[in-house]
C-alpha positions as CSV (number, residue, x, y, z in Angstrom):
1,X,-0.1,0.0,0.2
2,X,1.2,3.5,-0.7
3,X,2.3,5.5,2.4
4,X,1.0,8.6,1.1
5,X,-2.6,7.1,1.0
6,X,-2.8,5.3,4.3
7,X,-5.5,6.5,6.4
8,X,-6.3,5.9,10.2
9,X,-9.9,6.5,12.0
10,X,-9.9,6.7,15.9
11,X,-13.1,6.9,17.6
12,X,-13.2,8.1,21.2
13,X,-14.8,10.4,23.7
14,X,-13.3,14.0,24.1
15,X,-11.0,13.7,27.3
16,X,-9.8,16.1,29.7
17,X,-7.3,15.5,32.3
18,X,-9.9,14.1,35.2
19,X,-11.5,11.4,32.6
20,X,-7.9,10.6,31.4
21,X,-6.9,9.5,34.6
22,X,-10.1,7.3,34.8
23,X,-10.1,5.5,31.6
24,X,-6.0,5.1,32.0
25,X,-6.4,4.3,35.4
26,X,-3.9,6.9,36.3
27,X,-1.7,5.6,39.6
28,X,1.6,4.3,41.0
29,X,2.2,1.2,39.0
30,X,6.0,1.0,39.3
31,X,8.1,-0.2,41.8
32,X,10.4,2.6,42.2
33,X,11.9,2.8,45.6
34,X,11.4,5.7,47.8
35,X,14.4,7.8,49.0
36,X,14.2,6.3,52.5
37,X,14.2,2.8,50.7
38,X,17.0,3.8,48.4
39,X,19.2,5.1,51.2
40,X,18.4,1.7,53.4
41,X,19.3,-0.4,50.2
42,X,22.4,1.6,49.4
43,X,23.6,1.0,52.6
44,X,22.9,-3.2,53.0
45,X,25.7,-5.6,52.7
46,X,25.7,-8.8,51.4
47,X,28.1,-11.2,49.2
48,X,26.5,-10.7,46.1
49,X,26.1,-6.6,46.4
50,X,30.0,-6.3,47.4
51,X,30.7,-8.6,44.3
52,X,29.0,-6.1,42.1
53,X,30.2,-3.3,43.3
54,X,33.8,-4.5,43.2
55,X,33.4,-5.6,39.8
56,X,31.7,-2.4,38.9
57,X,34.7,-0.1,40.2
58,X,37.1,-2.2,39.1
59,X,36.1,-3.3,35.8
60,X,39.3,-5.4,34.9
61,X,38.0,-8.1,37.1
62,X,34.9,-8.9,34.8
63,X,36.5,-9.1,31.6
64,X,40.4,-10.0,32.0
65,X,39.1,-13.4,33.6
66,X,37.0,-14.0,30.1
67,X,39.8,-12.7,28.0
68,X,39.7,-15.0,24.1
69,X,43.5,-15.3,24.2
70,X,43.4,-16.9,20.6
71,X,41.3,-14.4,19.2
72,X,42.6,-11.5,20.7
73,X,46.1,-11.5,21.7
74,X,48.0,-11.4,18.2
75,X,45.8,-8.0,17.7
76,X,46.4,-6.3,21.0
77,X,50.3,-7.3,20.6
78,X,51.0,-5.8,17.0
79,X,48.7,-2.8,18.5
80,X,50.6,-2.5,21.6
81,X,53.9,-2.2,19.7
82,X,52.7,0.1,17.3
83,X,51.2,2.5,20.4
84,X,54.3,2.2,22.1
85,X,56.4,3.7,19.2
86,X,53.9,6.8,19.3
87,X,54.0,6.8,23.0
88,X,58.0,7.2,22.7
89,X,58.2,9.8,19.9
90,X,55.2,11.7,21.5
91,X,56.1,11.5,24.9
92,X,59.7,13.0,24.1
93,X,58.1,15.6,22.1
94,X,55.4,16.7,24.3
95,X,57.1,16.9,27.6
96,X,59.1,20.2,26.5
97,X,55.4,21.5,25.9
98,X,54.7,21.1,29.5
99,X,58.2,22.8,30.4
100,X,59.6,19.4,31.5
101,X,62.8,17.5,30.4
102,X,61.5,14.7,27.6
103,X,62.0,11.8,30.1
104,X,59.2,12.9,32.2
105,X,56.9,12.4,29.0
106,X,58.5,8.8,28.8
107,X,57.2,8.2,32.7
108,X,53.4,9.8,31.8
109,X,53.2,7.2,29.1
110,X,53.8,4.4,31.3
111,X,52.3,4.9,34.7
112,X,49.2,6.1,33.7
113,X,48.5,3.6,31.1
114,X,48.7,0.6,33.9
115,X,45.9,2.5,36.1
116,X,43.9,2.7,33.2
117,X,44.0,-0.7,32.1
118,X,42.7,-1.7,35.6
119,X,39.7,0.6,35.9
120,X,39.0,1.9,32.4
121,X,36.1,1.0,30.4
122,X,37.2,1.8,26.8
123,X,38.9,-0.8,24.9
124,X,40.5,1.2,22.4
125,X,41.6,4.8,23.9
126,X,45.0,5.2,24.2
127,X,46.0,7.4,27.7
128,X,49.0,9.7,28.0
129,X,50.7,12.4,26.9
130,X,48.5,15.1,24.8
131,X,49.6,18.0,23.0
132,X,46.6,20.3,24.3
133,X,46.9,19.0,27.7
134,X,50.8,19.2,28.0
135,X,50.3,23.0,26.6
136,X,48.0,23.5,29.6
137,X,50.3,22.2,32.0
138,X,53.1,24.2,30.6
139,X,51.1,27.7,30.5
140,X,50.8,26.9,34.7
141,X,54.5,26.5,34.5
142,X,55.7,29.1,33.0
143,X,53.5,31.4,35.3
144,X,54.7,30.0,38.9
145,X,58.2,29.0,37.6
146,X,59.5,31.2,35.0
147,X,63.3,31.3,34.3
148,X,63.5,34.8,35.5
149,X,62.8,33.1,39.0
150,X,66.1,30.8,38.6
151,X,68.8,33.5,37.6
152,X,72.0,33.2,39.3
153,X,75.4,34.6,38.6
154,X,78.0,32.3,37.0
155,X,81.4,32.3,35.2
156,X,79.7,33.4,31.8
157,X,77.4,36.1,33.5
158,X,73.9,35.5,34.4
159,X,73.0,32.2,33.6
160,X,69.7,30.0,34.8
161,X,69.9,27.7,37.4
162,X,68.3,24.7,35.2
163,X,68.6,22.2,37.7
164,X,66.7,24.0,40.3
165,X,63.9,25.5,38.1
166,X,63.6,22.0,36.5
167,X,63.1,19.9,39.8
168,X,60.6,22.8,41.1
169,X,58.7,22.3,37.9
170,X,58.8,18.7,38.2
171,X,56.6,19.7,41.5
172,X,54.3,21.9,40.1
173,X,53.3,19.2,37.4
174,X,52.9,16.5,39.8
175,X,50.5,18.4,42.5
176,X,48.4,19.5,39.3
177,X,48.3,16.3,38.3
178,X,47.3,14.8,41.6
179,X,44.7,17.8,42.2
180,X,43.4,17.0,38.9
181,X,42.9,13.5,39.2
182,X,41.1,14.3,42.8
183,X,38.6,16.6,41.0
184,X,37.9,13.6,38.6
185,X,37.5,11.3,41.2
186,X,35.5,13.4,43.3
187,X,33.0,14.2,40.3
188,X,32.6,10.5,39.6
189,X,32.1,9.4,43.1
190,X,28.9,11.8,43.1
191,X,27.9,10.5,39.7
192,X,28.7,13.8,38.0
193,X,30.1,12.4,34.5
194,X,27.0,14.4,32.8
195,X,28.8,17.8,33.1
196,X,30.6,17.1,30.1
197,X,27.2,17.5,28.1
198,X,27.4,21.2,28.8
199,X,30.8,21.4,26.6
200,X,29.1,21.1,23.1
201,X,31.0,19.9,20.2
202,X,31.4,22.9,18.4
203,X,33.4,24.2,21.7
204,X,35.2,21.4,22.4
205,X,36.6,21.1,18.3
206,X,37.2,25.0,18.4
207,X,39.2,24.8,21.6
208,X,41.2,21.9,20.6
209,X,42.1,23.8,17.5
210,X,43.0,27.3,19.1
211,X,45.4,25.3,21.7
212,X,46.6,23.3,18.5
213,X,47.4,27.1,17.1
214,X,48.9,27.9,20.7
215,X,51.1,24.6,20.6
216,X,52.5,25.5,16.9
217,X,53.4,29.0,18.1
218,X,55.2,27.7,21.2
219,X,57.3,25.4,18.6
220,X,58.6,28.2,16.3
221,X,61.6,29.4,18.7
222,X,62.6,25.3,18.4
223,X,62.4,25.5,14.6
224,X,64.0,28.7,14.3
225,X,66.7,28.5,16.7
226,X,65.7,31.7,18.4
227,X,64.9,32.2,22.2
228,X,62.0,34.5,22.8
229,X,61.1,36.1,26.0
230,X,58.6,34.6,28.3
231,X,55.0,36.0,28.6
232,X,52.1,35.0,30.4
233,X,48.4,35.8,30.4
234,X,46.1,37.3,28.1
235,X,47.7,38.0,24.5
236,X,50.6,36.4,25.5
237,X,50.5,34.7,22.3
238,X,50.6,37.8,20.2
239,X,53.7,39.2,22.3
240,X,55.4,35.8,21.8
241,X,54.7,36.0,17.9
242,X,55.8,39.6,18.1
243,X,59.1,38.8,19.6
244,X,59.8,35.9,17.6
245,X,59.2,37.7,14.4
246,X,61.6,40.4,15.6
247,X,64.0,37.9,16.4
248,X,64.2,36.4,12.9
249,X,67.3,37.9,11.5
250,X,69.0,36.1,14.5
251,X,67.9,32.3,13.2
252,X,70.1,29.6,13.3
253,X,70.3,28.4,9.8
254,X,71.2,25.0,10.9
255,X,68.3,24.4,13.4
256,X,66.3,26.1,10.3
257,X,67.5,23.3,7.8
258,X,67.1,20.6,10.1
259,X,63.5,21.6,10.9
260,X,62.7,21.7,7.1
261,X,64.2,18.5,6.4
262,X,62.4,16.7,9.1
263,X,59.3,18.5,8.0
264,X,59.7,17.4,4.6
265,X,60.4,13.9,5.7
266,X,57.2,13.5,7.9
267,X,54.7,15.0,5.7
268,X,55.9,13.1,2.6
269,X,56.1,9.5,4.6
270,X,52.9,10.2,6.1
271,X,50.9,11.0,2.9
272,X,52.3,8.0,1.5
273,X,51.2,6.3,4.5
274,X,47.6,7.4,4.2
275,X,47.5,7.0,0.4
276,X,48.6,3.2,0.7
277,X,46.6,2.4,4.4
278,X,44.3,-0.2,2.9
279,X,47.4,-1.8,1.7
280,X,50.0,-1.6,4.5
281,X,49.7,-3.9,7.1
282,X,50.9,-1.6,10.0
283,X,51.2,2.4,9.3
284,X,54.8,3.7,8.8
285,X,56.3,4.5,12.0
286,X,58.1,7.8,10.3
287,X,58.3,9.6,14.0
288,X,60.9,6.2,15.3
289,X,62.8,6.2,12.1
290,X,63.2,10.2,11.9
291,X,64.0,10.1,15.6
292,X,66.7,7.3,15.1
293,X,68.2,8.8,12.3
294,X,68.5,12.1,13.7
295,X,70.2,11.0,16.9
296,X,72.4,8.6,14.9
297,X,73.4,11.6,12.6
298,X,73.9,14.4,15.3
299,X,75.7,11.6,17.5
300,X,78.3,10.4,14.9
301,X,78.3,14.1,12.9
302,X,78.7,15.4,16.2
303,X,76.1,18.6,15.0
304,X,75.9,19.7,18.8
305,X,79.6,20.8,19.0
306,X,80.3,21.8,15.5
307,X,77.1,23.6,14.7
308,X,75.8,24.3,18.1
309,X,72.3,22.4,17.1
310,X,70.2,22.0,20.3
311,X,69.8,18.4,21.7
312,X,67.7,16.7,24.2
313,X,70.4,16.6,27.0
314,X,70.7,14.0,29.7
315,X,68.0,11.2,30.1
316,X,68.5,9.2,32.7
317,X,67.8,5.5,32.8
318,X,66.0,4.6,36.0
319,X,62.6,5.1,37.1
320,X,62.4,7.7,39.8
321,X,60.9,6.6,43.5
322,X,57.4,7.9,44.2
323,X,57.3,10.9,46.1
324,X,54.3,13.1,47.9
325,X,53.2,16.2,46.0
326,X,53.6,19.9,47.7
327,X,50.3,20.1,48.9
328,X,51.4,23.8,49.5
329,X,50.8,24.3,46.0
330,X,47.0,23.4,45.7
331,X,45.9,26.6,46.6
332,X,47.4,28.4,43.4
333,X,46.7,25.4,41.4
334,X,42.6,25.1,42.2
335,X,41.6,26.9,39.1
336,X,44.2,25.0,36.7
337,X,43.8,21.7,37.9
338,X,39.8,22.0,37.5
339,X,40.1,23.3,33.7
340,X,42.7,20.4,33.0
341,X,40.3,18.0,34.8
342,X,37.5,18.9,32.5
343,X,39.3,19.5,29.1
344,X,41.1,16.0,29.7
345,X,37.9,14.3,30.8
346,X,35.7,15.6,28.0
347,X,38.7,15.0,25.3
348,X,38.8,10.9,26.7
349,X,35.1,10.3,27.0
350,X,34.6,11.6,23.5
351,X,37.1,9.6,22.0
352,X,35.6,6.4,24.3
353,X,32.0,7.0,22.8
354,X,33.1,7.3,19.3
355,X,35.1,3.9,19.2
356,X,32.4,2.4,21.8
357,X,29.7,3.2,19.3
358,X,31.8,2.0,16.5
359,X,32.4,-1.2,18.3
360,X,29.0,-2.1,19.8
361,X,30.0,-1.8,23.5
362,X,29.0,0.7,26.4
363,X,31.4,3.0,28.5
364,X,30.4,4.6,31.3
365,X,30.7,8.2,32.1
366,X,31.3,8.1,35.9
367,X,34.0,5.0,35.5
368,X,35.8,7.0,32.9
369,X,35.8,10.0,35.3
370,X,36.9,7.5,38.1
371,X,39.6,6.0,35.5
372,X,40.9,9.0,34.4
373,X,41.1,10.7,37.9
374,X,43.3,7.5,39.3
375,X,45.7,7.8,36.5
376,X,46.7,11.2,37.1
377,X,46.5,11.2,40.8
378,X,48.7,7.9,40.7
379,X,50.7,9.1,38.0
380,X,51.6,12.5,40.1
381,X,53.1,10.4,42.7
382,X,55.3,9.0,40.2
383,X,56.5,12.6,38.6
384,X,54.1,12.3,36.0
385,X,51.8,15.5,34.5
386,X,48.2,15.3,33.6
387,X,46.8,12.8,30.9
388,X,44.1,12.2,28.8
389,X,43.4,10.2,25.4
390,X,45.2,11.1,22.3
391,X,43.3,10.9,18.9
392,X,46.1,9.7,16.8
393,X,47.6,7.2,18.9
394,X,43.8,6.2,19.6
395,X,43.1,5.6,15.9
396,X,46.8,3.4,15.5
397,X,45.6,1.2,18.6
398,X,42.3,0.6,16.9
399,X,43.3,0.5,13.1
400,X,46.3,-2.0,14.1
401,X,44.0,-4.8,15.1
402,X,43.8,-4.0,19.0
403,X,40.6,-5.2,21.1
404,X,40.9,-4.2,24.5
405,X,43.5,-2.5,27.1
406,X,45.9,-5.3,26.8
407,X,47.3,-3.7,24.0
408,X,48.2,-1.0,26.6
409,X,50.4,-3.3,28.6
410,X,52.5,-4.4,25.7
411,X,53.1,-1.0,25.0
412,X,54.0,0.0,28.8
413,X,56.3,-3.0,28.5
414,X,57.9,-1.8,25.7
415,X,58.2,1.7,27.0
416,X,59.5,0.3,30.5
417,X,62.8,-1.5,28.1
418,X,62.9,1.9,26.4
419,X,63.3,3.7,29.7
420,X,65.6,1.6,31.4
421,X,67.8,0.4,28.4
422,X,68.1,2.7,25.6
423,X,66.8,5.9,27.0
424,X,70.1,7.6,27.3
425,X,70.4,7.0,23.3
426,X,68.3,9.7,22.5
427,X,70.1,12.3,24.3
428,X,71.4,13.5,21.0
429,X,68.0,14.1,19.6
430,X,67.9,17.5,18.3
431,X,64.9,19.5,19.8
432,X,64.3,20.8,16.4
433,X,63.3,17.4,15.2
434,X,61.0,17.0,18.1
435,X,59.5,20.3,17.3
436,X,58.7,19.2,13.8
437,X,56.7,16.1,15.2
438,X,54.5,18.5,17.4
439,X,53.5,20.5,14.5
440,X,53.0,17.7,12.1
441,X,51.1,15.7,14.4
442,X,49.0,18.7,14.8
443,X,47.1,18.0,11.3
444,X,44.2,16.6,12.6
445,X,43.1,19.5,15.1
446,X,43.7,22.1,12.2
447,X,41.7,20.1,9.8
448,X,38.8,21.1,12.4
449,X,38.4,24.5,10.3
450,X,36.3,22.5,7.8
451,X,33.7,23.2,10.6
452,X,33.4,26.4,9.5
453,X,31.6,26.2,6.3
454,X,29.3,23.3,7.6
455,X,28.1,25.5,10.5
456,X,27.4,28.6,8.4
457,X,25.3,26.6,6.4
458,X,23.6,24.5,9.3
459,X,23.7,26.7,12.4
460,X,25.1,30.2,12.6
461,X,24.7,30.0,16.4
462,X,27.0,27.1,16.8
463,X,29.2,28.8,14.4
464,X,29.4,32.2,16.6
465,X,30.4,29.5,19.5
466,X,33.5,27.8,17.4
467,X,34.5,31.4,16.5
468,X,34.1,33.1,19.9
469,X,35.9,29.6,21.3
470,X,38.8,29.8,19.0
471,X,39.5,33.2,19.7
472,X,39.6,33.6,23.3
473,X,41.4,30.3,23.6
474,X,44.2,32.1,21.3
475,X,44.0,35.5,22.8
476,X,43.1,34.7,26.5
477,X,45.0,31.7,27.1
478,X,43.9,28.4,27.6
479,X,42.2,28.5,31.3
480,X,40.6,31.9,30.7
481,X,39.5,31.4,27.2
482,X,38.0,28.0,28.5
483,X,36.1,29.8,31.3
484,X,35.0,32.6,28.4
485,X,33.9,30.1,26.0
486,X,31.7,28.2,28.6
487,X,30.1,31.5,29.5
488,X,29.5,32.5,26.1
489,X,28.1,28.9,25.1
490,X,25.8,29.3,28.3
491,X,24.7,32.8,27.4
492,X,23.6,31.7,23.9
493,X,21.5,28.9,25.2
494,X,19.7,31.0,27.5
495,X,19.0,33.6,24.9
496,X,17.7,31.0,22.4
497,X,15.5,29.5,25.7
498,X,14.2,33.1,26.5
499,X,13.4,34.0,22.5
500,X,11.4,30.7,21.5
501,X,9.2,30.8,18.7
502,X,5.5,31.7,19.3
503,X,2.8,30.7,16.6
504,X,-1.0,30.4,16.4
505,X,-2.2,27.2,15.6
506,X,-4.7,26.2,12.6
507,X,-6.4,23.1,12.0
508,X,-5.4,21.1,8.7
509,X,-8.6,20.3,7.3
510,X,-9.7,16.9,7.6
511,X,-7.2,15.9,10.2
512,X,-6.7,16.8,14.0
513,X,-3.3,18.4,13.3
514,X,-2.9,21.8,14.2
515,X,0.1,23.8,12.7
516,X,1.4,27.1,12.4
517,X,-0.7,29.2,10.2
518,X,2.4,31.5,9.3
519,X,4.2,28.3,8.0
520,X,1.3,26.4,6.4
521,X,-1.1,27.9,4.2
522,X,-3.5,25.1,4.3
523,X,-3.7,25.3,8.5
524,X,-6.7,27.6,9.0
525,X,-7.8,29.2,12.3
526,X,-11.0,28.1,14.0
527,X,-13.7,30.5,14.6
528,X,-13.7,32.2,18.0
529,X,-10.7,30.0,19.3
530,X,-7.1,31.1,19.2
531,X,-4.7,28.4,19.9
532,X,-1.2,29.6,21.1
533,X,1.7,27.5,21.7
534,X,5.5,28.4,22.2
535,X,8.4,26.3,21.0
536,X,10.0,25.9,24.7
537,X,9.1,25.7,28.0
538,X,7.9,28.6,30.0
539,X,10.0,29.5,33.1
540,X,10.9,32.6,34.8
541,X,13.4,34.1,32.3
542,X,10.7,34.3,29.2
543,X,7.0,34.0,31.3
544,X,6.6,37.7,30.6
545,X,7.5,37.6,27.0
546,X,5.2,34.4,26.9
547,X,2.1,37.0,27.9
548,X,3.8,39.8,25.6
549,X,3.5,37.2,22.7
550,X,0.2,35.7,23.7
551,X,-1.2,39.2,23.2
552,X,0.4,40.2,20.3
553,X,-0.1,36.7,18.4
554,X,-3.7,36.7,19.2
555,X,-4.4,40.6,18.7
556,X,-6.1,41.1,22.0
557,X,-4.9,43.4,24.7
558,X,-5.2,42.1,27.9
559,X,-4.3,45.1,29.9
560,X,-6.8,47.4,28.2
561,X,-9.5,45.1,28.6
562,X,-9.1,45.0,32.0
563,X,-8.9,48.5,32.3
564,X,-12.0,49.2,30.3
565,X,-13.5,46.4,32.8
566,X,-13.0,48.4,35.4
567,X,-14.0,51.9,34.1
568,X,-17.1,50.6,33.6
569,X,-17.6,49.1,37.1
570,X,-16.3,52.5,38.4
571,X,-18.9,54.4,36.7
572,X,-21.8,51.8,37.3
573,X,-20.6,52.3,41.1
574,X,-20.4,55.9,40.8
575,X,-24.2,56.2,39.4
576,X,-25.1,53.5,42.0
577,X,-23.9,55.7,45.1
578,X,-25.3,58.9,43.5
579,X,-28.8,57.2,43.1
580,X,-28.4,55.8,46.9
581,X,-27.4,59.0,48.4
582,X,-30.4,60.9,46.3
583,X,-32.6,58.2,47.6
584,X,-31.8,58.5,51.0
585,X,-31.8,62.4,51.1
586,X,-35.6,62.0,49.8
587,X,-36.4,59.2,52.5
588,X,-35.4,62.0,54.9
589,X,-37.7,64.5,53.6
590,X,-40.7,62.6,53.0
591,X,-43.2,61.3,55.3
592,X,-43.1,57.7,56.8
593,X,-46.2,57.3,54.2
594,X,-43.6,58.1,51.4
595,X,-41.2,55.4,52.0
596,X,-42.5,53.3,48.9
597,X,-41.1,55.8,46.5
598,X,-37.7,55.2,47.8
599,X,-37.9,51.5,47.6
600,X,-39.0,52.0,44.1
601,X,-36.1,53.9,43.3
602,X,-33.4,51.5,44.8
603,X,-35.5,48.4,43.0
604,X,-35.0,50.6,39.8
605,X,-31.3,50.8,40.7
606,X,-30.6,47.3,41.0
607,X,-32.3,46.5,37.5
608,X,-29.9,49.2,36.1
609,X,-26.7,47.4,37.9
610,X,-28.0,44.1,36.3
611,X,-28.2,45.5,32.9
612,X,-25.0,47.2,33.2
613,X,-23.2,44.0,34.2
614,X,-24.5,42.3,31.4
615,X,-23.5,44.9,28.8
616,X,-20.1,44.9,30.4
617,X,-19.9,41.2,30.0
618,X,-20.8,41.7,26.0
619,X,-18.1,44.3,25.5
620,X,-14.3,43.9,25.1
621,X,-11.9,45.7,22.9
622,X,-10.5,44.7,19.6
623,X,-6.9,47.1,19.4
624,X,-4.8,47.6,16.3
625,X,-1.2,45.6,16.7
626,X,0.4,48.8,15.8
627,X,-1.0,50.9,18.4
628,X,-0.2,48.0,21.1
629,X,3.2,46.9,19.9
630,X,4.6,49.9,18.2
631,X,8.3,48.1,18.3
632,X,8.0,44.3,19.0
633,X,6.8,42.9,22.1
634,X,5.2,45.4,24.6
635,X,7.3,47.6,26.6
636,X,6.6,49.5,29.8
637,X,4.2,47.1,30.9
638,X,3.0,45.6,34.2
639,X,4.8,42.2,35.0
640,X,2.9,39.2,34.8
641,X,5.1,37.1,36.3
642,X,4.2,38.7,40.1
643,X,1.9,37.1,41.7
644,X,-1.7,37.8,40.9
645,X,-3.5,40.2,43.3
646,X,-7.2,38.7,44.2
647,X,-8.6,42.0,45.2
648,X,-8.9,43.2,41.9
649,X,-11.5,41.1,41.4
650,X,-15.4,42.3,41.8
651,X,-17.8,40.6,43.6
652,X,-20.4,41.8,41.6
653,X,-19.0,40.3,38.7
654,X,-19.8,36.7,37.6
655,X,-16.3,35.4,37.1
656,X,-16.0,32.0,36.0
657,X,-19.2,31.8,34.6
658,X,-18.7,32.5,31.0
659,X,-21.1,33.1,28.4
660,X,-21.6,30.9,25.2
661,X,-21.7,34.1,22.8
662,X,-18.8,35.5,21.1
663,X,-17.2,38.4,22.6
664,X,-17.5,41.8,21.0
665,X,-14.4,43.8,21.5
666,X,-14.3,47.6,21.9
667,X,-11.7,49.8,22.5
668,X,-11.8,51.8,25.4
669,X,-8.8,53.6,26.7
670,X,-10.0,57.0,27.8
671,X,-9.1,58.5,24.4
672,X,-12.6,59.4,22.9
673,X,-10.7,60.2,19.5
674,X,-9.3,56.4,19.2
675,X,-12.5,55.1,20.3
676,X,-14.0,52.5,18.1
677,X,-15.8,49.4,18.0
678,X,-14.3,46.3,16.4
679,X,-15.8,42.7,15.9
680,X,-13.8,39.7,16.3
681,X,-15.7,37.1,18.0
682,X,-13.1,35.2,20.0
683,X,-14.3,33.7,23.0
684,X,-11.5,30.9,23.8
685,X,-7.9,30.8,24.0
686,X,-6.1,27.7,24.1
687,X,-2.8,27.0,25.3
688,X,-0.9,24.3,23.8
689,X,1.6,23.2,26.8
690,X,3.1,20.0,25.3
691,X,6.4,21.8,24.7
692,X,6.6,22.5,28.6
693,X,8.7,20.3,30.4
694,X,8.2,22.1,34.1
695,X,6.9,24.9,35.5
696,X,8.2,26.9,38.4
697,X,6.4,29.3,40.5
698,X,6.8,32.3,38.1
699,X,5.2,30.3,35.5
700,X,2.3,29.1,37.7
701,X,1.7,32.6,38.9
702,X,1.8,33.9,35.4
703,X,-0.7,31.1,34.1
704,X,-3.0,32.0,37.0
705,X,-2.9,35.5,36.2
706,X,-4.1,34.6,32.7
707,X,-6.9,32.4,33.7
708,X,-8.3,35.2,36.5
709,X,-7.6,38.3,34.6
710,X,-9.3,37.0,31.3
711,X,-12.1,35.0,33.6
712,X,-13.0,38.4,34.2
713,X,-13.8,39.7,30.8
714,X,-15.2,36.5,29.9
715,X,-12.7,34.7,27.9
716,X,-12.4,30.8,28.4
717,X,-9.0,29.9,28.8
718,X,-7.9,26.0,28.4
719,X,-4.4,24.4,28.7
720,X,-3.9,21.2,26.5
721,X,-1.1,18.8,26.0
722,X,0.2,18.6,29.4
723,X,2.9,15.9,30.4
724,X,2.1,14.0,33.2
725,X,4.8,15.7,35.3
726,X,3.7,19.1,34.2
727,X,0.1,18.3,35.7
728,X,1.9,17.0,39.1
729,X,3.8,20.3,39.4
730,X,0.8,22.4,38.8
731,X,-1.4,20.5,41.3
732,X,1.8,20.9,44.1
733,X,1.9,24.4,43.5
734,X,-1.9,24.7,44.0
735,X,-2.8,25.6,40.7
736,X,-6.0,24.5,40.2
737,X,-8.8,26.0,42.2
738,X,-12.5,27.0,42.3
739,X,-11.7,29.7,39.8
740,X,-9.3,27.2,37.9
741,X,-11.0,23.8,37.9
742,X,-9.3,20.8,36.5
743,X,-11.7,20.7,34.0
744,X,-9.7,23.4,31.9
745,X,-7.2,20.7,31.2
746,X,-7.3,18.6,28.2
747,X,-5.0,15.9,26.9
748,X,-4.8,17.3,23.5
749,X,-5.5,20.4,21.7
750,X,-8.0,18.8,19.5
751,X,-10.0,17.4,22.7
752,X,-9.8,21.1,23.6
753,X,-11.2,22.3,20.7
754,X,-14.0,19.8,20.6
755,X,-15.2,20.8,23.8
756,X,-15.2,24.5,23.2
757,X,-17.1,23.9,19.6
758,X,-19.5,21.9,21.7
759,X,-20.0,24.3,24.4
760,X,-21.0,26.8,21.7
761,X,-23.2,24.6,19.9
762,X,-20.8,25.0,16.9
763,X,-20.6,21.1,15.9
764,X,-19.4,21.8,12.5
765,X,-15.5,21.7,12.8
766,X,-15.0,24.2,9.7
767,X,-11.6,26.4,10.0
768,X,-11.8,29.8,8.7
769,X,-10.8,29.9,5.0
């Protein structure tokens, strides 16, 4: 059957909320525990519960005993060897970004991997050094331990005491890693893994792209062989770039030549490897080949002595003993630690979820926080700096056949051998070669610029977030740039919530669909009924705007209608008082036998009062929107979000007893020249609440005011499409009352429309053509 011609017919009664509860048998049918029961259950101890808790907190105990050796061991072995080669090159290259000697990059690539193997839930991500996090750590190091703090007098003048500087920098990075891990552990324990959702994908991608730009700038001094001044704080990258440009005439040609040769080799071989990746069993380890070749050439060619080419220097072939971090530094590192904790976790969990989705397994947000936090905390005691997952290593681990984190164990074994046996071999490695390795490995981050044309065509708000994040990261540095970026993203979210799309709905003929009449040509309004919908939840930030939009879209000015109503009541009361006083005076001047004439006068007044009351019920105003809203939504008006004052209601008016006839609307604003009468015929307003997910106190008060104030001018108001949780919140807030009965609440807009049509004896449901 053709899908375009399928039809369905449903016969059911019109359902308001009370009738729905009866038909659907509303009640508490789930077995959800109460708070007290959940608390009691959480403290209950048993062998089975203890086992589940241990397995959830230490995932390796659940999967390692069932590890399929025959199926996975070969892939994990090859993958581990490939990742170890990348760990070796990137560890040596990224450690200087953090302001440390290269050997600490090797330590950081070893210890945290072992911890993540035990506590992590991802099978494919590679934990260790990462350019962005290394740069964030380096910015902290430069702020707290600049070279200027360690200048002493030497035989050749003023020299930097590198030993004291490096020792203090290790203390800073270790303390930062431990504090970062503590933040992540605490967030994981309190189940705060969802915090990553507040960092949108455009923000994260722009932040990493801006960070890559900063990393690239930081490597220029090694590529050109110059020594610029150290700058920190906002605009430091601009000052650094200007200083490097001024030092270009002092470029060491031999350093630049080494950098150009290394860049050419890296780009060429990586391009060949990418082109033939389907045919190659393993990616070409070009970084390892380049490091070995450059080290051999520098060592046997004595390039350091002859041409003053900078090299790494001493690399100890041992593991350092664990030491406690300097807790006195924590107060200076709190803000930086939290920023590193958020960025490293965001990077790690995004990669973990990507590969988990690809391979059909699940990662736990909170457990990942714990695993990353423990990796940082334990690593900090072994002089490691903060770690996260790295995209390039993760891609290699997955593409070379890695199936589990056993690949990390193999890579750690190879790294341990490198640290203990061959670490000193790399002492003659030129730092310019490491700089080129860092720059070339940033290619993937710079490719994120392709987001810009895509966002331009799909979502300009996300494009603005991308640009603001990128620019603020570059100009304000990583810590302040992240804070500004997150703040700007939250502001855009609030503004979008505050400025939803408001619409009047019309019926699509022959269906029960109600669509925006400004978007759909065939959607027509139903005579006498205005159906109003907001595209977002109503809350305290947009409640007043909701009322403004309702008046603008419906063409009914609530304030002037109430003013007209009160003016009529005041005139009536004044006339009654005059007649009553007149009657009392006449009664005093007449003899007792003439009392009957005074009684007749009062009866006449009462009859006139009833006549005026009926007249008021049939009088409303139809105002020109150009007069009411000369410049957009209403300005300079009463805030409807405040609590309604019940004293404004008149005891003589029949509030809540609405007539069935259409309401005549008349403009009565005190200006006789503008007093004109229009016929509109609107008698009912239906508020579509299907997009509202919760209501706060301001929203409840706003809805009350709409019902009570419009009730005084005999406009019927109905709610439709409320979710069960919203109905419960309205009940708890005391929304429903004698004047706002629950019978005003309907399951769908169509139910409300059918009820109104029946009430007004309009059984033929024909929209306005």
